[in-house]
Backbone as CSV, one residue per row, in Angstrom:
resi,resn,N_x,N_y,N_z,CA_x,CA_y,CA_z,C_x,C_y,C_z
1,THR,1.011,-1.274,-0.079,0.165,0.106,-0.034,0.776,1.368,0.024
2,ASP,1.915,1.372,0.967,2.610,2.466,0.966,3.492,2.591,-0.303
3,ASN,3.918,1.577,-1.070,4.664,1.574,-2.245,3.762,2.007,-3.363
4,GLY,2.470,1.630,-3.299,1.479,2.389,-4.271,1.174,3.760,-4.204
5,VAL,1.086,4.347,-2.819,0.971,5.846,-2.890,2.285,6.560,-3.259
6,ALA,3.413,5.880,-2.965,4.714,6.498,-3.236,4.642,6.477,-4.915
7,ALA,4.346,5.441,-5.397,4.367,5.446,-6.917,3.706,6.607,-7.589
8,THR,2.293,6.654,-6.935,1.483,7.888,-7.266,2.102,9.208,-7.301
9,GLU,2.666,9.262,-5.980,3.349,10.625,-5.610,4.492,10.943,-6.857
10,GLU,5.321,9.718,-6.803,6.380,9.789,-7.754,5.942,10.123,-9.344
11,TYR,5.001,9.405,-9.753,4.461,9.950,-11.097,4.176,11.200,-11.126
12,CYS,3.272,11.908,-10.191,2.904,13.272,-10.269,3.964,14.059,-10.306
13,THR,4.985,13.785,-9.378,6.235,14.865,-9.240,6.658,14.898,-10.620
14,ASN,7.140,13.570,-11.101,7.889,13.431,-12.436,7.140,14.106,-13.467
15,ILE,5.828,13.956,-13.710,5.063,14.657,-14.771,5.210,16.088,-14.875
16,VAL,4.966,16.553,-13.550,4.948,17.931,-13.261,6.307,18.646,-13.614
17,GLU,7.177,17.897,-13.196,8.574,18.389,-13.372,9.140,18.451,-14.897
18,ALA,8.458,17.398,-15.617,8.886,17.318,-16.945,8.017,18.317,-17.943
19,ASN,6.886,18.681,-17.007,5.866,19.426,-18.186,5.395,20.645,-16.973
20,PRO,5.917,21.773,-16.723,5.660,22.691,-15.848,4.165,23.407,-15.968
21,GLY,3.390,23.481,-15.084,2.160,24.036,-15.433,1.019,22.912,-15.593
22,PHE,1.520,21.662,-16.032,0.654,20.623,-16.286,0.112,20.092,-14.916
23,THR,-1.152,19.767,-14.912,-1.715,19.293,-14.005,-2.357,17.775,-14.108
24,PRO,-1.754,16.655,-13.347,-2.010,15.391,-13.838,-3.663,15.052,-13.515
25,THR,-4.004,14.023,-14.502,-5.484,13.825,-14.347,-5.392,12.396,-14.377
26,LEU,-6.825,11.919,-13.865,-7.110,10.293,-13.964,-6.879,9.930,-15.314
27,TYR,-7.280,10.469,-16.417,-7.074,9.946,-17.714,-5.706,9.808,-17.981
28,ASP,-4.715,10.495,-17.915,-3.445,10.382,-18.036,-2.673,9.231,-17.292
29,ALA,-3.261,9.302,-15.972,-2.560,8.310,-15.072,-3.116,6.910,-15.555
30,SER,-4.322,6.872,-15.739,-4.934,5.302,-16.308,-4.336,4.985,-17.644
31,THR,-4.149,5.844,-18.530,-3.363,5.608,-19.587,-1.983,5.150,-19.383
32,TYR,-1.238,5.770,-19.043,0.166,5.438,-18.234,0.276,3.907,-17.622
33,ASP,-0.879,3.722,-16.678,-0.914,2.337,-15.918,-1.144,1.228,-17.210
34,ALA,-2.148,1.573,-18.045,-2.412,0.620,-19.135,-1.035,0.329,-19.913
35,PHE,-0.348,1.262,-20.323,0.714,1.330,-21.142,1.623,0.202,-20.497
36,MET,2.043,0.535,-18.976,2.846,-0.214,-18.190,2.591,-1.529,-17.987
37,LEU,1.133,-1.792,-17.870,1.020,-3.057,-17.991,1.140,-4.088,-19.103
38,PHE,0.875,-3.304,-20.328,1.244,-3.960,-21.706,2.858,-4.227,-21.755
39,CYS,3.489,-3.180,-21.149,4.988,-3.446,-21.160,5.451,-4.666,-20.197
40,GLU,4.982,-4.672,-19.061,5.163,-5.656,-18.223,4.634,-6.906,-18.783
41,ALA,3.549,-7.215,-19.514,3.172,-8.429,-20.004,4.277,-8.989,-21.262
42,ALA,4.782,-7.893,-21.878,5.701,-8.017,-22.964,7.133,-8.404,-22.445
43,ASN,7.333,-7.964,-21.226,8.638,-8.329,-20.603,8.398,-9.904,-19.813
44,LEU,7.322,-10.053,-19.455,7.089,-11.389,-18.578,7.246,-12.626,-19.680
45,VAL,6.710,-12.364,-20.951,6.820,-13.489,-21.953,7.845,-13.104,-22.955
46,GLY,8.551,-12.090,-23.144,9.539,-11.831,-24.094,9.303,-11.624,-25.572
47,ALA,7.720,-11.258,-25.613,7.387,-11.007,-27.141,6.271,-9.924,-26.968
48,THR,5.950,-9.447,-28.405,5.187,-8.433,-28.412,3.793,-8.608,-29.206
49,ASP,3.633,-9.979,-29.705,2.437,-10.212,-30.700,1.262,-10.362,-29.635
50,PRO,0.306,-10.130,-30.256,-1.217,-10.129,-29.538,-1.242,-11.234,-28.559
51,GLU,-1.106,-12.367,-28.993,-1.075,-13.862,-28.091,-0.431,-13.931,-26.921
52,SER,0.920,-13.485,-27.414,1.942,-13.509,-26.223,1.534,-12.405,-25.139
53,ILE,1.007,-11.293,-25.776,0.581,-10.038,-24.735,-0.628,-10.454,-23.650
54,ASN,-1.270,-11.297,-24.446,-2.544,-11.664,-23.542,-2.191,-12.852,-22.562
55,GLU,-1.152,-13.627,-22.975,-0.438,-14.618,-22.184,0.205,-13.861,-20.795
56,GLY,1.046,-12.703,-21.120,1.700,-11.986,-20.350,0.726,-11.156,-19.146
57,LEU,-0.365,-10.812,-19.972,-1.201,-10.193,-19.046,-1.588,-10.949,-17.914
58,ALA,-2.045,-12.300,-18.336,-2.722,-13.208,-17.226,-1.663,-13.611,-16.333
59,MET,-0.272,-13.453,-16.515,0.655,-13.461,-15.649,0.897,-12.487,-14.555
60,ILE,0.402,-11.376,-14.757,0.837,-10.325,-13.818,0.114,-10.387,-12.389
61,GLU,1.047,-10.256,-11.510,0.601,-10.407,-10.126,1.481,-9.078,-9.394
62,ASN,0.468,-8.334,-8.700,1.119,-7.462,-7.726,1.762,-6.333,-8.289
63,PHE,1.511,-5.850,-9.724,2.294,-4.578,-10.216,1.653,-3.439,-9.637
64,GLU,2.642,-2.428,-9.331,2.202,-1.388,-8.643,2.142,-0.325,-9.673
65,GLY,1.030,0.173,-9.917,0.635,1.296,-10.773,0.721,2.355,-10.160
66,VAL,0.363,3.493,-11.032,0.098,4.896,-10.333,-1.421,4.895,-9.764
67,LEU,-2.237,4.396,-10.281,-3.739,4.308,-9.767,-3.919,3.198,-8.773
68,ALA,-3.333,2.005,-9.124,-3.839,0.832,-8.412,-2.630,-0.170,-8.181
69,ASN,-2.853,-1.034,-7.476,-1.960,-2.230,-7.408,-2.584,-3.444,-8.342
70,TYR,-1.933,-3.860,-9.331,-2.695,-4.781,-10.384,-2.323,-6.254,-10.104
71,SER,-3.235,-7.084,-10.337,-2.958,-8.506,-10.666,-3.866,-8.919,-11.654
72,TYR,-3.776,-9.904,-12.368,-4.932,-10.643,-13.103,-5.879,-11.295,-12.252
73,HIS,-7.062,-11.133,-12.700,-8.178,-12.007,-12.017,-8.816,-12.815,-13.068
74,GLU,-9.444,-13.789,-12.641,-10.231,-14.615,-13.412,-11.372,-14.022,-14.079
75,ASP,-12.000,-12.841,-13.706,-13.017,-12.137,-14.216,-12.379,-11.133,-15.107
76,HIS,-11.085,-11.155,-15.435,-10.293,-10.125,-16.537,-10.088,-8.948,-15.877
77,THR,-10.386,-8.945,-14.761,-10.124,-7.409,-14.055,-8.531,-7.553,-13.609
78,PHE,-8.014,-6.130,-13.466,-6.609,-6.306,-12.805,-6.497,-5.519,-11.457
79,ALA,-7.469,-4.422,-11.096,-6.951,-3.848,-9.861,-7.266,-4.536,-8.603
80,ASN,-6.390,-4.479,-7.590,-6.624,-5.324,-6.410,-6.876,-4.112,-5.411
81,GLN,-6.305,-3.092,-5.309,-6.456,-1.718,-4.717,-6.565,-0.532,-5.270
82,VAL,-7.086,0.430,-5.092,-7.442,1.737,-5.675,-6.985,2.610,-4.705
83,TYR,-6.099,3.809,-5.112,-5.531,4.752,-4.051,-6.596,5.951,-4.314
84,ASN,-7.142,6.601,-3.504,-7.918,7.701,-3.487,-7.012,8.705,-2.878
85,VAL,-6.487,9.741,-3.702,-5.701,10.777,-3.390,-6.441,12.153,-3.777
86,GLN,-5.926,13.173,-3.208,-6.461,14.698,-3.500,-5.118,15.326,-3.606
87,ILE,-5.161,16.345,-4.197,-3.938,17.345,-4.369,-4.354,18.548,-3.268
88,GLN,-3.554,18.848,-2.390,-4.048,19.939,-1.399,-2.564,20.809,-1.369
89,ASP,-2.569,22.118,-1.658,-1.423,22.849,-1.640,-0.320,22.467,-2.244
90,GLN,-0.795,21.631,-3.569,0.137,21.084,-4.466,0.901,19.841,-3.767
91,GLU,0.361,19.094,-2.943,1.056,18.058,-2.333,-0.304,16.981,-2.347
92,LEU,0.148,15.622,-2.823,-0.609,14.588,-2.676,-1.157,14.021,-1.463
93,VAL,-2.239,13.953,-1.122,-2.618,13.606,0.223,-3.395,12.189,0.091
94,THR,-3.112,11.123,0.525,-4.035,9.767,0.531,-5.178,9.842,1.304
95,GLN,-6.353,9.811,0.703,-7.639,9.882,1.366,-7.907,8.383,2.040
96,GLU,-7.722,7.377,1.188,-7.834,6.220,1.531,-7.380,5.031,0.542
97,VAL,-7.237,3.994,0.864,-6.935,2.914,-0.021,-8.147,1.774,-0.102
98,ILE,-8.535,1.548,-1.269,-9.942,0.878,-1.081,-9.322,-0.465,-1.593
99,GLU,-9.432,-1.529,-1.030,-9.269,-2.802,-1.317,-10.519,-3.456,-2.173
100,LEU,-10.009,-4.165,-3.258,-11.134,-4.682,-4.222,-10.816,-6.182,-4.230
101,TYR,-9.687,-6.625,-4.011,-9.573,-7.919,-3.943,-8.721,-8.475,-2.644
C-alpha cells in the first residue's frame, strides 16, 4: 500500500517536473498504467505479438501502478487496490486505499 501511494506521488512529481504547469489527471494516469501493464506483459513473455501479450497479462501479479496495485483475476479485471488521493496545496494527500480483492 505505501509503495503504491509512493508510486502515485512519484508519477505526479515527475510529470509536473517534465511539464511545468501541467496538472496530472485520472485520464493520463490510467493511460500510463495501461501502457505499463502492456510493457510488463511483454517483458514477462519476451514477445510483443497479441497472443503473447494476452498470456503475459494473465501472468501479472502485484504490479504497482500509479492508480492501483494490479494482478490478473479470472474475471479479467486487474485492480487489487485503488488509491484515492487529493491534491492539497500542491501535495498529494492519500484519502484512503480501497481494497478490491
